[in-house]
PALUM-936480 format. One record per residue (C-alpha): residue number from 0; residue in one letter; chain; y, x, z. Coordinates in nm, 2 decimals. Last residue first. Layout:
<sites>
   nr  rest  kette   north    east      up
  NUM     A      A       Y       X       Z
...
</sites>
This chain:
<sites>
   nr  rest  kette   north    east      up
  421     S      A    0.45    2.17    3.14
  420     P      A    0.78    2.19    2.96
  419     E      A    0.93    1.85    2.88
  418     V      A    1.02    1.73    2.53
  417     L      A    1.21    1.40    2.52
  416     L      A    1.21    1.19    2.20
  415     V      A    1.49    0.93    2.16
  414     G      A    1.46    0.67    1.88
  413     R      A    1.76    0.47    1.78
  412     G      A    1.89    0.12    1.75
  411     S      A    2.21    0.06    1.56
  410     G      A    2.58    0.03    1.64
  409     R      A    2.65    0.39    1.74
  408     L      A    2.48    0.52    1.42
  407     T      A    2.69    0.28    1.21
  406     A      A    3.01    0.38    1.38
  405     A      A    2.94    0.74    1.30
  404     A      A    2.87    0.65    0.94
  403     A      A    3.19    0.45    0.92
  402     Q      A    3.39    0.75    1.05
  401     V      A    3.23    0.97    0.79
  400     Q      A    3.33    0.72    0.52
  399     A      A    3.69    0.70    0.67
  398     P      A    3.72    1.08    0.65
  397     T      A    3.66    1.05    0.28
  396     V      A    3.37    1.15    0.06
  395     A      A    3.50    1.26   -0.29
  394     A      A    3.42    1.63   -0.23
  393     L      A    3.06    1.53   -0.16
  392     R      A    3.03    1.35   -0.49
  391     E      A    3.18    1.65   -0.68
  390     P      A    2.94    1.90   -0.51
  389     L      A    2.65    1.66   -0.55
  388     E      A    2.68    1.58   -0.92
  387     V      A    2.43    1.84   -1.04
  386     G      A    2.17    1.73   -0.78
  385     I      A    2.22    1.37   -0.86
  384     E      A    2.17    1.44   -1.23
  383     A      A    1.79    1.45   -1.17
  382     R      A    1.82    1.07   -1.18
  381     G      A    1.50    0.86   -1.15
  380     Y      A    1.54    0.84   -0.78
  379     L      A    1.23    1.00   -0.63
  378     L      A    1.08    1.17   -0.94
  377     E      A    1.41    1.28   -1.10
  376     R      A    1.53    1.39   -0.75
  375     A      A    1.22    1.60   -0.70
  374     G      A    1.24    1.76   -1.04
  373     L      A    1.60    1.85   -1.02
  372     G      A    1.56    2.01   -0.67
  371     L      A    1.24    2.19   -0.77
  370     M      A    1.39    2.34   -1.08
  369     R      A    1.72    2.44   -0.91
  368     Y      A    1.53    2.59   -0.62
  367     M      A    1.30    2.79   -0.84
  366     V      A    1.56    2.90   -1.10
  365     R      A    1.78    3.06   -0.83
  364     D      A    2.16    3.02   -0.87
  363     N      A    2.11    2.66   -0.77
  362     E      A    2.07    2.74   -0.41
  361     Q      A    2.38    2.96   -0.39
  360     H      A    2.58    2.69   -0.56
  359     L      A    2.45    2.42   -0.33
  358     G      A    2.51    2.64   -0.02
  357     A      A    2.87    2.70   -0.13
  356     S      A    2.92    2.33   -0.19
  355     W      A    2.79    2.23    0.15
  354     R      A    3.01    2.48    0.33
  353     A      A    3.31    2.38    0.13
  352     V      A    3.24    2.01    0.21
  351     Q      A    3.22    2.11    0.58
  350     R      A    3.56    2.28    0.57
  349     A      A    3.71    1.99    0.38
  348     L      A    3.59    1.75    0.65
  347     E      A    3.76    1.94    0.93
  346     D      A    4.07    1.98    0.72
  345     A      A    4.09    1.61    0.66
  344     T      A    4.04    1.54    1.03
  343     P      A    3.72    1.37    1.13
  342     G      A    3.70    1.00    1.20
  341     T      A    3.93    0.82    1.45
  340     A      A    3.72    0.57    1.65
  339     A      A    3.37    0.63    1.51
  338     L      A    3.43    1.01    1.53
  337     K      A    3.53    0.98    1.90
  336     D      A    3.23    0.75    1.97
  335     L      A    2.99    1.00    1.81
  334     E      A    3.13    1.28    2.03
  333     E      A    3.09    1.06    2.34
  332     D      A    2.74    0.96    2.23
  331     V      A    2.63    1.32    2.21
  330     A      A    2.78    1.38    2.56
  329     A      A    2.59    1.08    2.70
  328     L      A    2.27    1.20    2.54
  327     V      A    2.31    1.54    2.70
  326     R      A    2.37    1.38    3.04
  325     D      A    2.08    1.16    2.99
  324     A      A    1.86    1.47    2.94
  323     D      A    1.95    1.60    3.28
  322     V      A    2.08    1.96    3.29
  321     E      A    1.90    2.17    3.55
  320     A      A    1.62    2.24    3.30
  319     P      A    1.86    2.40    3.05
  318     H      A    1.89    2.23    2.72
  317     V      A    1.74    2.23    2.37
  316     A      A    1.90    1.99    2.13
  315     T      A    1.81    1.79    1.82
  314     I      A    2.01    1.53    1.63
  313     T      A    1.83    1.36    1.34
  312     F      A    1.92    1.12    1.06
  311     T      A    1.59    0.97    0.93
  310     D      A    1.45    0.83    0.61
  309     P      A    1.35    0.48    0.49
  308     D      A    1.40    0.49    0.20
  307     R      A    1.29    0.75   -0.05
  306     A      A    1.26    1.11    0.04
  305     D      A    1.41    1.46   -0.01
  304     L      A    1.77    1.37   -0.05
  303     P      A    1.87    1.58    0.25
  302     G      A    1.60    1.78    0.43
  301     M      A    1.26    1.71    0.58
  300     L      A    1.36    1.43    0.82
  299     G      A    1.67    1.37    0.62
  298     A      A    2.03    1.39    0.73
  297     S      A    2.11    1.67    0.98
  296     A      A    2.23    1.75    1.33
  295     S      A    2.18    2.06    1.54
  294     I      A    2.20    2.19    1.89
  293     D      A    2.09    2.50    2.08
  292     T      A    2.15    2.62    2.44
  291     V      A    2.28    2.28    2.57
  290     L      A    2.53    2.18    2.84
  289     G      A    2.67    2.53    2.85
  288     T      A    3.02    2.43    2.75
  287     Q      A    3.00    2.62    2.41
  286     A      A    2.68    2.43    2.33
  285     L      A    2.79    2.08    2.42
  284     G      A    3.14    1.99    2.30
  283     R      A    3.21    2.29    2.08
  282     E      A    2.87    2.29    1.91
  281     L      A    2.85    1.92    1.91
  280     R      A    3.18    1.88    1.73
  279     A      A    3.14    2.17    1.48
  278     A      A    3.37    2.46    1.51
  277     E      A    3.10    2.72    1.55
  276     G      A    2.92    2.61    1.24
  275     D      A    2.73    2.30    1.12
  274     G      A    2.64    2.04    1.39
  273     L      A    2.86    1.74    1.42
  272     V      A    3.08    1.77    1.11
  271     S      A    2.77    1.87    0.92
  270     G      A    2.57    1.57    1.03
  269     L      A    2.86    1.35    0.95
  268     L      A    2.86    1.51    0.61
  267     A      A    2.51    1.38    0.55
  266     H      A    2.59    1.04    0.69
  265     G      A    2.88    1.00    0.45
  264     L      A    2.64    1.13    0.18
  263     Y      A    2.40    0.84    0.25
  262     G      A    2.69    0.59    0.24
  261     D      A    2.79    0.72   -0.10
  260     L      A    2.43    0.71   -0.22
  259     D      A    2.39    0.35   -0.14
  258     T      A    2.12    0.20   -0.36
  257     A      A    1.88    0.49   -0.42
  256     P      A    2.02    0.69   -0.13
  255     D      A    1.89    0.42    0.11
  254     P      A    2.12    0.43    0.42
  253     L      A    1.98    0.65    0.71
  252     R      A    1.79    0.53    1.02
  251     Y      A    1.86    0.71    1.35
  250     G      A    1.66    0.96    1.54
  249     I      A    1.75    1.15    1.86
  248     A      A    1.56    1.46    1.95
  247     L      A    1.54    1.62    2.30
  246     A      A    1.45    1.95    2.45
  245     P      A    1.34    2.09    2.78
  244     M      A    1.32    2.47    2.82
  243     P      A    1.05    2.74    2.79
  242     A      A    0.83    2.53    2.56
  241     H      A    0.47    2.65    2.53
  240     A      A    0.29    2.39    2.74
  239     D      A    0.49    2.11    2.56
  238     T      A    0.49    1.77    2.73
  237     V      A    0.59    1.45    2.55
  236     S      A    0.83    1.18    2.65
  235     R      A    0.91    0.86    2.45
  234     R      A    1.22    0.65    2.43
  233     R      A    1.33    0.35    2.22
  232     E      A    1.70    0.24    2.20
  231     A      A    1.76   -0.11    2.08
  230     G      A    1.75   -0.33    1.77
  229     P      A    1.51   -0.10    1.58
  228     I      A    1.58   -0.10    1.21
  227     P      A    1.33   -0.33    1.03
  226     E      A    1.07   -0.18    0.80
  225     A      A    1.07   -0.05    0.44
  224     F      A    0.77    0.16    0.32
  223     S      A    0.77   -0.02   -0.02
  222     P      A    0.45    0.04   -0.21
  221     R      A    0.42    0.24   -0.53
  220     V      A    0.17    0.06   -0.75
  219     P      A   -0.09    0.31   -0.86
  218     T      A   -0.10    0.44   -1.22
  217     P      A   -0.41    0.34   -1.41
  216     R      A   -0.57    0.64   -1.59
  215     A      A   -0.46    0.83   -1.90
  214     P      A   -0.69    1.11   -2.01
  213     I      A   -0.55    1.46   -2.01
  212     D      A   -0.52    1.54   -2.38
  211     G      A   -0.14    1.56   -2.38
  210     F      A   -0.11    1.82   -2.09
  209     H      A   -0.17    2.14   -2.27
  208     K      A   -0.06    2.08   -2.63
  207     E      A    0.20    1.82   -2.53
  206     V      A    0.36    2.06   -2.29
  205     L      A    0.35    2.33   -2.55
  204     R      A    0.52    2.11   -2.81
  203     L      A    0.78    2.02   -2.55
  202     T      A    0.85    2.38   -2.48
  201     E      A    0.88    2.46   -2.85
  200     D      A    1.14    2.18   -2.89
  199     V      A    1.34    2.28   -2.59
  198     D      A    1.35    2.65   -2.65
  197     L      A    1.32    2.84   -2.32
  196     Y      A    1.48    3.07   -2.07
  195     G      A    1.47    2.86   -1.75
  194     A      A    1.33    2.52   -1.65
  193     V      A    1.02    2.32   -1.70
  192     T      A    0.96    2.00   -1.50
  191     V      A    0.63    1.81   -1.52
  190     Q      A    0.61    1.47   -1.37
  189     A      A    0.32    1.28   -1.22
  188     N      A    0.19    0.93   -1.16
  187     G      A    0.13    0.85   -1.52
  186     P      A   -0.08    1.17   -1.54
  185     A      A   -0.32    1.02   -1.28
  184     Y      A   -0.32    1.23   -0.96
  183     F      A   -0.28    0.94   -0.72
  182     T      A   -0.58    0.72   -0.76
  181     D      A   -0.84    0.94   -0.93
  180     F      A   -0.74    1.24   -0.70
  179     F      A   -0.75    1.03   -0.38
  178     S      A   -1.09    0.88   -0.48
  177     A      A   -1.24    1.22   -0.55
  176     A      A   -1.11    1.36   -0.22
  175     D      A   -1.24    1.07   -0.02
  174     E      A   -1.58    1.09   -0.20
  173     L      A   -1.59    1.46   -0.10
  172     S      A   -1.55    1.35    0.26
  171     A      A   -1.28    1.37    0.52
  170     Q      A   -1.43    1.34    0.87
  169     E      A   -1.31    1.68    0.99
  168     L      A   -0.95    1.59    0.89
  167     E      A   -0.98    1.27    1.09
  166     S      A   -1.10    1.45    1.40
  165     F      A   -0.83    1.72    1.37
  164     D      A   -0.54    1.48    1.33
  163     G      A   -0.32    1.54    1.04
  162     Y      A   -0.01    1.73    0.93
  161     G      A    0.15    1.40    0.82
  160     N      A    0.14    1.26    1.18
  159     H      A    0.18    0.89    1.16
  158     A      A    0.50    0.69    1.20
  157     N      A    0.63    0.61    0.85
  156     P      A    0.31    0.53    0.67
  155     F      A    0.15    0.37    0.99
  154     T      A    0.42    0.13    1.06
  153     D      A    0.63    0.12    1.37
  152     Y      A    0.91    0.37    1.33
  151     L      A    1.16    0.54    1.56
  150     V      A    0.93    0.67    1.84
  149     P      A    0.64    0.74    1.60
  148     P      A    0.88    0.93    1.37
  147     L      A    1.00    1.18    1.64
  146     L      A    0.69    1.38    1.72
  145     I      A    0.59    1.50    1.37
  144     W      A    0.93    1.59    1.22
  143     P      A    1.10    1.68    1.55
  142     F      A    0.96    1.90    1.68
  141     G      A    0.61    1.96    1.54
  140     G      A    0.57    2.27    1.75
  139     Y      A    0.84    2.30    2.01
  138     P      A    0.70    2.63    2.13
  137     R      A    0.41    2.73    1.90
  136     N      A    0.04    2.71    1.97
  135     L      A   -0.02    2.35    1.87
  134     V      A    0.23    2.32    1.59
  133     N      A    0.27    2.60    1.34
  132     L      A   -0.03    2.83    1.42
  131     R      A   -0.27    2.56    1.54
  130     I      A   -0.17    2.33    1.25
  129     E      A   -0.23    2.62    1.00
  128     E      A   -0.57    2.69    1.16
  127     K      A   -0.66    2.32    1.11
  126     V      A   -0.54    2.34    0.75
  125     V      A   -0.76    2.65    0.68
  124     D      A   -1.06    2.48    0.85
  123     V      A   -1.02    2.17    0.64
  122     Q      A   -0.98    2.40    0.34
  121     N      A   -1.32    2.56    0.41
  120     R      A   -1.49    2.22    0.44
  119     L      A   -1.34    2.08    0.12
  118     N      A   -1.41    2.39   -0.09
  117     E      A   -1.77    2.40    0.01
  116     V      A   -1.81    2.02   -0.04
  115     S      A   -1.68    2.06   -0.39
  114     L      A   -1.37    1.94   -0.58
  113     T      A   -1.28    2.18   -0.86
  112     P      A   -0.96    2.05   -1.00
  111     A      A   -0.99    1.85   -1.33
  110     R      A   -0.69    1.75   -1.55
  109     L      A   -0.41    1.84   -1.31
  108     R      A   -0.59    2.17   -1.25
  107     D      A   -0.60    2.26   -1.62
  106     A      A   -0.25    2.13   -1.69
  105     E      A   -0.09    2.36   -1.42
  104     L      A   -0.27    2.67   -1.55
  103     F      A   -0.21    2.59   -1.91
  102     L      A    0.16    2.53   -1.86
  101     A      A    0.20    2.86   -1.66
  100     R      A    0.02    3.06   -1.94
   99     E      A    0.24    2.89   -2.20
   98     L      A    0.56    3.01   -2.02
   97     A      A    0.44    3.37   -1.98
   96     A      A    0.71    3.52   -2.21
   95     A      A    0.98    3.37   -1.98
   94     P      A    0.88    3.60   -1.69
   93     L      A    0.72    3.38   -1.43
   92     I      A    0.81    3.12   -1.16
   91     E      A    0.53    2.89   -1.04
   90     F      A    0.51    2.54   -0.91
   89     Y      A    0.31    2.27   -0.74
   88     D      A    0.48    1.97   -0.57
   87     T      A    0.36    1.68   -0.35
   86     Y      A    0.57    1.37   -0.32
   85     D      A    0.69    1.09   -0.08
   84     Q      A    0.70    1.24    0.27
   83     H      A    0.66    1.60    0.15
   82     T      A    0.36    1.82    0.07
   81     S      A    0.42    2.18   -0.07
   80     G      A    0.30    2.41   -0.34
   79     N      A    0.32    2.78   -0.43
   78     F      A    0.37    3.03   -0.70
   77     V      A    0.51    3.37   -0.78
   76     G      A    0.51    3.56   -1.11
   75     G      A    0.47    3.92   -1.23
   74     S      A    0.22    3.82   -1.50
   73     S      A   -0.07    3.96   -1.29
   72     Q      A    0.05    3.74   -1.00
   71     V      A    0.03    3.42   -1.20
   70     H      A   -0.31    3.49   -1.36
   69     R      A   -0.46    3.63   -1.04
   68     F      A   -0.35    3.33   -0.83
   67     H      A   -0.49    3.08   -1.08
   66     A      A   -0.82    3.28   -1.09
   65     L      A   -0.85    3.25   -0.71
   64     K      A   -1.15    3.01   -0.74
   63     E      A   -1.29    2.99   -1.10
   62     L      A   -1.10    2.87   -1.39
   61     S      A   -1.18    2.63   -1.67
   60     E      A   -1.21    2.29   -1.50
   59     S      A   -1.02    2.40   -1.19
   58     G      A   -1.02    2.64   -0.89
   57     Q      A   -0.94    2.61   -0.52
   56     F      A   -0.56    2.57   -0.54
   55     M      A   -0.57    2.19   -0.58
   54     L      A   -0.78    2.17   -0.26
   53     H      A   -0.48    2.29   -0.06
   52     E      A   -0.26    2.01   -0.19
   51     F      A   -0.55    1.78   -0.10
   50     L      A   -0.53    1.88    0.26
   49     H      A   -0.16    1.80    0.26
   48     A      A   -0.22    1.45    0.12
   47     F      A   -0.51    1.41    0.37
   46     G      A   -0.31    1.49    0.68
   45     T      A   -0.40    1.15    0.84
   44     R      A   -0.72    1.00    0.70
   43     G      A   -0.77    0.69    0.92
   42     E      A   -0.50    0.51    0.73
   41     P      A   -0.50    0.62    0.37
   40     E      A   -0.23    0.87    0.26
   39     S      A    0.08    0.72    0.10
   38     R      A    0.33    0.84    0.37
   37     F      A    0.19    1.19    0.34
   36     G      A    0.31    1.23   -0.01
   35     V      A    0.22    1.09   -0.35
   34     D      A    0.42    1.08   -0.67
   33     V      A    0.30    1.41   -0.81
   32     H      A    0.56    1.67   -0.90
   31     V      A    0.44    1.95   -1.13
   30     A      A    0.67    2.25   -1.16
   29     V      A    0.71    2.51   -1.42
   28     G      A    0.96    2.79   -1.40
   27     V      A    1.09    3.03   -1.66
   26     V      A    1.25    3.37   -1.63
   25     P      A    1.51    3.58   -1.81
   24     T      A    1.81    3.36   -1.69
   23     A      A    2.14    3.29   -1.87
   22     P      A    1.97    3.09   -2.15
   21     D      A    1.90    2.80   -1.91
   20     P      A    1.70    2.51   -2.06
   19     V      A    1.60    2.22   -1.84
   18     I      A    1.30    2.02   -1.96
   17     L      A    1.19    1.71   -1.78
   16     V      A    0.85    1.56   -1.88
   15     R      A    0.69    1.24   -1.76
   14     L      A    0.31    1.20   -1.80
   13     G      A    0.22    0.85   -1.91
   12     N      A   -0.08    0.94   -2.12
   11     A      A    0.12    0.90   -2.44
   10     L      A    0.37    1.17   -2.32
    9     T      A    0.71    1.08   -2.18
    8     A      A    1.01    1.28   -2.27
    7     R      A    1.34    1.40   -2.10
    6     H      A    1.59    1.67   -2.18
    5     L      A    1.85    1.78   -1.93
    4     D      A    2.13    2.04   -2.00
    3     V      A    2.29    2.12   -1.67
    2     T      A    2.67    2.15   -1.65
    1     P      A    2.78    2.43   -1.42
    0     M      A    2.85    2.36   -1.05
</sites>
């Protein structure tokens, strides 16, 4: 991966700034990462972090509703936002000449979004419809990211449904929204990342011009979401009226990437050895033998290196009704035991490292993904460089490290979610 030129600054109001020049691209991206995700939302207000993301698109101090959309699209740009376990992001990609427009738009809504009862009520309805579409009326909806955490975790932050419960969404008030904004959307709790065809000094001047006068507010203390690893297997069954076949998900705890990145990457490559490609262990041992119709394994509930500790290693499978779930679990355990005993071969591991590296290079060819990846890792771990170093760090992972990761999974408690058609 090419060297990335990173420039950091912190404004007087506490806002952190990451500037990433790239003279090879004709566009520029602006992202605001806010240090709040669904793990930080108040108990009794499940889904509020995601709901508030929607509210941030409903107008701002200087712009009426939909004006943000028109300004970006009329400039030939694209925009979006998303809510994760530990952060929420807002971003746009535009032609380089529209950089100041993008900075103005993001600063304006970070300063003062339009919070009104009308906006709140219509966005509650929008979020409810999104849940119906993506979870309630879809086969395997919420599988596994909503349904597995309450099996593996005990605390509200780690176990609750980040999409939200309808009754709690409907009870959300304008006072809740104002309090959430005042608490979590302080400039000292946010980071601006600017990437693409830009001049560093001029970009920093423009960031200061548009974001510098946002009043500083107290920055919330970031809690630890740590909790003990289960000492034994936990199981839970749910029914799915839309599922054509049974399914299961197995969840294990991952090492903390902030303190044990090598251990984390050993688990990430273990997921690839188990589930990526036709030659993967679970594909050959379970899918090609007819035991399952679909199987995968991965590190990170919402993707690799996308959350602070604790996070989840998952194995998911869909299997025929005549195949008992315990038979699938036993086959998964057998493959993990083989890897825990002897590890992957050097060629097997090299093949998966090559797959990872190719995917990382492809992802980083696009300004949007490069910007969002650097910004998220800067916010989560204080080191955007992790994204740049990943190909080299992955190539340095040894078969013994993957073997140790498999042994760790087999030696720890786990959560097993069973999905049964109704």
